[in-house]
BALOBA-1460 file (C-alpha; in Angstrom, 3 decimals):
// residues 166
<rec num="1" residu="m" x="-39.126" y="17.353" z="-41.777"/>
<rec num="2" residu="g" x="-39.808" y="13.775" z="-40.187"/>
<rec num="3" residu="l" x="-37.211" y="12.523" z="-42.472"/>
<rec num="4" residu="k" x="-34.453" y="15.218" z="-41.058"/>
<rec num="5" residu="l" x="-35.281" y="14.606" z="-37.638"/>
<rec num="6" residu="s" x="-35.159" y="10.704" z="-37.863"/>
<rec num="7" residu="l" x="-31.763" y="10.927" z="-39.548"/>
<rec num="8" residu="g" x="-30.788" y="13.595" z="-37.063"/>
<rec num="9" residu="c" x="-31.519" y="10.869" z="-34.539"/>
<rec num="10" residu="c" x="-29.651" y="8.115" z="-35.913"/>
<rec num="11" residu="l" x="-26.683" y="10.309" z="-36.171"/>
<rec num="12" residu="a" x="-26.808" y="11.306" z="-32.548"/>
<rec num="13" residu="l" x="-27.114" y="7.332" z="-31.216"/>
<rec num="14" residu="s" x="-24.339" y="6.278" z="-33.513"/>
<rec num="15" residu="a" x="-21.869" y="9.091" z="-32.138"/>
<rec num="16" residu="c" x="-23.094" y="8.238" z="-28.835"/>
<rec num="17" residu="a" x="-22.577" y="4.292" z="-29.229"/>
<rec num="18" residu="a" x="-19.270" y="5.160" z="-30.791"/>
<rec num="19" residu="l" x="-18.204" y="7.211" z="-27.543"/>
<rec num="20" residu="a" x="-19.343" y="4.475" z="-25.357"/>
<rec num="21" residu="q" x="-17.094" y="1.857" z="-27.184"/>
<rec num="22" residu="t" x="-13.750" y="4.056" z="-26.754"/>
<rec num="23" residu="p" x="-11.756" y="3.202" z="-24.123"/>
<rec num="24" residu="a" x="-11.557" y="5.532" z="-21.350"/>
<rec num="25" residu="l" x="-8.187" y="7.416" z="-21.099"/>
<rec num="26" residu="t" x="-6.148" y="6.715" z="-17.739"/>
<rec num="27" residu="q" x="-3.362" y="8.449" z="-16.733"/>
<rec num="28" residu="e" x="-0.317" y="6.626" z="-16.258"/>
<rec num="29" residu="w" x="0.743" y="6.000" z="-12.983"/>
<rec num="30" residu="t" x="4.228" y="7.609" z="-11.726"/>
<rec num="31" residu="e" x="5.872" y="6.929" z="-8.138"/>
<rec num="32" residu="d" x="6.469" y="10.023" z="-6.217"/>
<rec num="33" residu="k" x="9.892" y="11.032" z="-5.947"/>
<rec num="34" residu="a" x="11.665" y="8.513" z="-3.088"/>
<rec num="35" residu="m" x="11.427" y="9.766" z="0.198"/>
<rec num="36" residu="k" x="14.571" y="9.836" z="2.973"/>
<rec num="37" residu="p" x="13.295" y="6.778" z="5.558"/>
<rec num="38" residu="p" x="12.309" y="8.433" z="8.569"/>
<rec num="39" residu="a" x="13.059" y="7.972" z="12.253"/>
<rec num="40" residu="y" x="10.795" y="5.738" z="13.978"/>
<rec num="41" residu="s" x="10.460" y="4.485" z="17.395"/>
<rec num="42" residu="a" x="10.235" y="0.396" z="18.412"/>
<rec num="43" residu="d" x="7.936" y="1.684" z="21.521"/>
<rec num="44" residu="k" x="4.597" y="2.751" z="20.122"/>
<rec num="45" residu="l" x="4.549" y="0.349" z="17.669"/>
<rec num="46" residu="l" x="0.630" y="-0.947" z="16.292"/>
<rec num="47" residu="p" x="0.274" y="-4.743" z="16.495"/>
<rec num="48" residu="i" x="0.192" y="-6.642" z="12.838"/>
<rec num="49" residu="e" x="-1.631" y="-10.178" z="13.434"/>
<rec num="50" residu="m" x="0.594" y="-12.593" z="11.604"/>
<rec num="51" residu="p" x="-0.210" y="-16.447" z="11.062"/>
<rec num="52" residu="a" x="0.399" y="-19.001" z="13.542"/>
<rec num="53" residu="y" x="4.098" y="-20.004" z="12.129"/>
<rec num="54" residu="v" x="5.457" y="-16.498" z="12.046"/>
<rec num="55" residu="t" x="7.251" y="-16.232" z="15.612"/>
<rec num="56" residu="l" x="8.135" y="-12.629" z="14.850"/>
<rec num="57" residu="k" x="6.162" y="-9.622" z="16.664"/>
<rec num="58" residu="v" x="5.303" y="-7.308" z="13.788"/>
<rec num="59" residu="g" x="4.332" y="-3.398" z="14.403"/>
<rec num="60" residu="v" x="4.238" y="-0.271" z="12.300"/>
<rec num="61" residu="d" x="5.274" y="2.785" z="13.717"/>
<rec num="62" residu="p" x="2.402" y="5.021" z="13.509"/>
<rec num="63" residu="a" x="4.120" y="8.023" z="13.271"/>
<rec num="64" residu="t" x="6.169" y="6.758" z="10.161"/>
<rec num="65" residu="i" x="2.725" y="6.143" z="7.954"/>
<rec num="66" residu="s" x="2.010" y="8.489" z="4.928"/>
<rec num="67" residu="v" x="0.027" y="8.179" z="1.905"/>
<rec num="68" residu="g" x="1.619" y="10.209" z="-1.088"/>
<rec num="69" residu="a" x="-0.089" y="11.687" z="-4.492"/>
<rec num="70" residu="d" x="0.750" y="8.364" z="-6.361"/>
<rec num="71" residu="d" x="-1.467" y="6.660" z="-3.334"/>
<rec num="72" residu="v" x="1.250" y="4.129" z="-2.259"/>
<rec num="73" residu="v" x="1.124" y="4.253" z="1.601"/>
<rec num="74" residu="r" x="4.576" y="4.262" z="2.846"/>
<rec num="75" residu="y" x="5.644" y="3.479" z="6.677"/>
<rec num="76" residu="v" x="8.173" y="1.785" z="8.829"/>
<rec num="77" residu="v" x="7.670" y="-2.192" z="9.778"/>
<rec num="78" residu="v" x="9.214" y="-3.468" z="13.157"/>
<rec num="79" residu="m" x="10.161" y="-6.919" z="13.586"/>
<rec num="80" residu="r" x="11.553" y="-8.184" z="16.836"/>
<rec num="81" residu="n" x="12.378" y="-11.725" z="17.436"/>
<rec num="82" residu="a" x="12.119" y="-13.898" z="20.427"/>
<rec num="83" residu="s" x="15.778" y="-13.397" z="21.355"/>
<rec num="84" residu="g" x="14.954" y="-9.284" z="21.337"/>
<rec num="85" residu="s" x="16.582" y="-8.412" z="18.340"/>
<rec num="86" residu="i" x="14.906" y="-5.771" z="16.134"/>
<rec num="87" residu="n" x="14.926" y="-5.039" z="12.361"/>
<rec num="88" residu="a" x="13.035" y="-2.509" z="10.610"/>
<rec num="89" residu="a" x="12.151" y="-1.614" z="7.059"/>
<rec num="90" residu="f" x="10.831" y="1.310" z="5.108"/>
<rec num="91" residu="e" x="8.047" y="0.064" z="2.602"/>
<rec num="92" residu="g" x="5.619" y="1.537" z="0.610"/>
<rec num="93" residu="i" x="2.345" y="-0.758" z="-0.426"/>
<rec num="94" residu="k" x="0.641" y="-0.238" z="-3.899"/>
<rec num="95" residu="c" x="-2.762" y="-0.877" z="-2.997"/>
<rec num="96" residu="t" x="-3.982" y="-1.292" z="-6.683"/>
<rec num="97" residu="d" x="-1.814" y="-3.523" z="-8.134"/>
<rec num="98" residu="g" x="-1.455" y="-5.693" z="-4.681"/>
<rec num="99" residu="e" x="2.702" y="-5.111" z="-4.187"/>
<rec num="100" residu="v" x="4.830" y="-4.091" z="-1.757"/>
<rec num="101" residu="k" x="8.430" y="-1.972" z="-2.342"/>
<rec num="102" residu="t" x="11.325" y="-1.782" z="0.490"/>
<rec num="103" residu="y" x="13.277" y="1.082" z="0.220"/>
<rec num="104" residu="a" x="15.405" y="0.516" z="3.181"/>
<rec num="105" residu="r" x="16.474" y="-1.876" z="6.332"/>
<rec num="106" residu="a" x="17.946" y="-1.217" z="9.632"/>
<rec num="107" residu="s" x="19.459" y="-3.975" z="11.846"/>
<rec num="108" residu="g" x="19.131" y="-3.428" z="14.988"/>
<rec num="109" residu="a" x="17.137" y="-0.321" z="17.312"/>
<rec num="110" residu="g" x="18.859" y="3.129" z="16.547"/>
<rec num="111" residu="s" x="20.942" y="1.674" z="13.474"/>
<rec num="112" residu="a" x="21.390" y="3.437" z="10.160"/>
<rec num="113" residu="w" x="19.169" y="3.346" z="7.480"/>
<rec num="114" residu="v" x="20.427" y="1.328" z="4.149"/>
<rec num="115" residu="s" x="18.973" y="2.058" z="1.389"/>
<rec num="116" residu="l" x="18.482" y="-0.648" z="-1.029"/>
<rec num="117" residu="e" x="20.204" y="0.181" z="-4.629"/>
<rec num="118" residu="q" x="17.282" y="-0.940" z="-6.970"/>
<rec num="119" residu="p" x="14.204" y="-1.438" z="-4.982"/>
<rec num="120" residu="e" x="11.342" y="-3.287" z="-7.025"/>
<rec num="121" residu="w" x="7.527" y="-3.579" z="-6.767"/>
<rec num="122" residu="k" x="7.000" y="-7.453" z="-5.587"/>
<rec num="123" residu="s" x="3.628" y="-8.807" z="-5.203"/>
<rec num="124" residu="m" x="2.426" y="-8.959" z="-1.803"/>
<rec num="125" residu="t" x="1.116" y="-12.750" z="-1.925"/>
<rec num="126" residu="d" x="4.291" y="-14.384" z="-3.546"/>
<rec num="127" residu="n" x="5.864" y="-17.385" z="-1.268"/>
<rec num="128" residu="l" x="8.487" y="-14.857" z="0.885"/>
<rec num="129" residu="p" x="9.756" y="-15.909" z="4.273"/>
<rec num="130" residu="s" x="7.109" y="-13.256" z="6.328"/>
<rec num="131" residu="r" x="4.051" y="-11.861" z="4.162"/>
<rec num="132" residu="h" x="3.901" y="-8.994" z="6.772"/>
<rec num="133" residu="a" x="3.424" y="-6.110" z="4.135"/>
<rec num="134" residu="y" x="-0.099" y="-8.323" z="3.123"/>
<rec num="135" residu="a" x="-1.040" y="-8.251" z="6.568"/>
<rec num="136" residu="i" x="-0.371" y="-4.679" z="7.023"/>
<rec num="137" residu="a" x="-2.783" y="-3.949" z="4.114"/>
<rec num="138" residu="k" x="-5.368" y="-6.717" z="4.778"/>
<rec num="139" residu="q" x="-5.386" y="-4.863" z="8.510"/>
<rec num="140" residu="g" x="-5.738" y="-1.219" z="7.183"/>
<rec num="141" residu="a" x="-3.375" y="0.188" z="4.831"/>
<rec num="142" residu="c" x="-5.489" y="-0.796" z="1.919"/>
<rec num="143" residu="n" x="-9.258" y="-0.642" z="1.668"/>
<rec num="144" residu="g" x="-9.622" y="-3.249" z="-1.129"/>
<rec num="145" residu="r" x="-7.713" y="-1.501" z="-4.018"/>
<rec num="146" residu="t" x="-7.247" y="1.868" z="-2.741"/>
<rec num="147" residu="a" x="-5.173" y="2.990" z="0.102"/>
<rec num="148" residu="g" x="-6.989" y="3.105" z="3.656"/>
<rec num="149" residu="g" x="-7.613" y="6.889" z="3.622"/>
<rec num="150" residu="k" x="-5.578" y="9.448" z="5.380"/>
<rec num="151" residu="p" x="-2.768" y="8.109" z="7.440"/>
<rec num="152" residu="q" x="-4.572" y="9.045" z="10.573"/>
<rec num="153" residu="d" x="-7.628" y="6.954" z="9.003"/>
<rec num="154" residu="i" x="-5.355" y="3.698" z="8.581"/>
<rec num="155" residu="i" x="-3.872" y="4.331" z="12.111"/>
<rec num="156" residu="r" x="-7.223" y="4.037" z="13.368"/>
<rec num="157" residu="t" x="-8.425" y="0.982" z="11.722"/>
<rec num="158" residu="l" x="-4.909" y="-0.576" z="13.068"/>
<rec num="159" residu="q" x="-5.732" y="0.520" z="16.119"/>
<rec num="160" residu="r" x="-8.927" y="-1.038" z="16.389"/>
<rec num="161" residu="g" x="-7.504" y="-4.192" z="14.625"/>
<rec num="162" residu="q" x="-10.902" y="-5.361" z="13.239"/>
<rec num="163" residu="k" x="-9.087" y="-7.304" z="10.062"/>
<rec num="164" residu="s" x="-7.366" y="-10.528" z="10.631"/>
<rec num="165" residu="y" x="-4.548" y="-12.097" z="8.654"/>
<rec num="166" residu="d" x="-6.604" y="-14.590" z="6.342"/>
């Protein structure tokens, strides 16, 4: 009886050890179907703190912030230069990978969206002319490697301006 019990325990422990070494099955990530760029307002922007060398004023329209089932934070960012010209971009941030994708652009307030033919995910920390997506992620769109919560949570965090640009 003692031998059977010992053998049974050994078998059970070996099975547990084998299971512990089996990699967890992860679900493959799938991006949500492309959405139409939302209408935006340049009048109620949440300001985004940018490094001193950036002369553009950058803001996010809070009414455009969404978090998809794919955990991508999507928003419209508006950039205004010193002469007052406005450019906007409809973008998505994939916090898990630290990437950004621009889906569409608009030049000038009230101008029509121009969708990019083949938008691609790019690292937010690449040497881009303006790292506004990185600033948006750090200041509230992301919480580490996850989305910063529901849209209203992200809006509250951006309103508080607690996280500054590094």
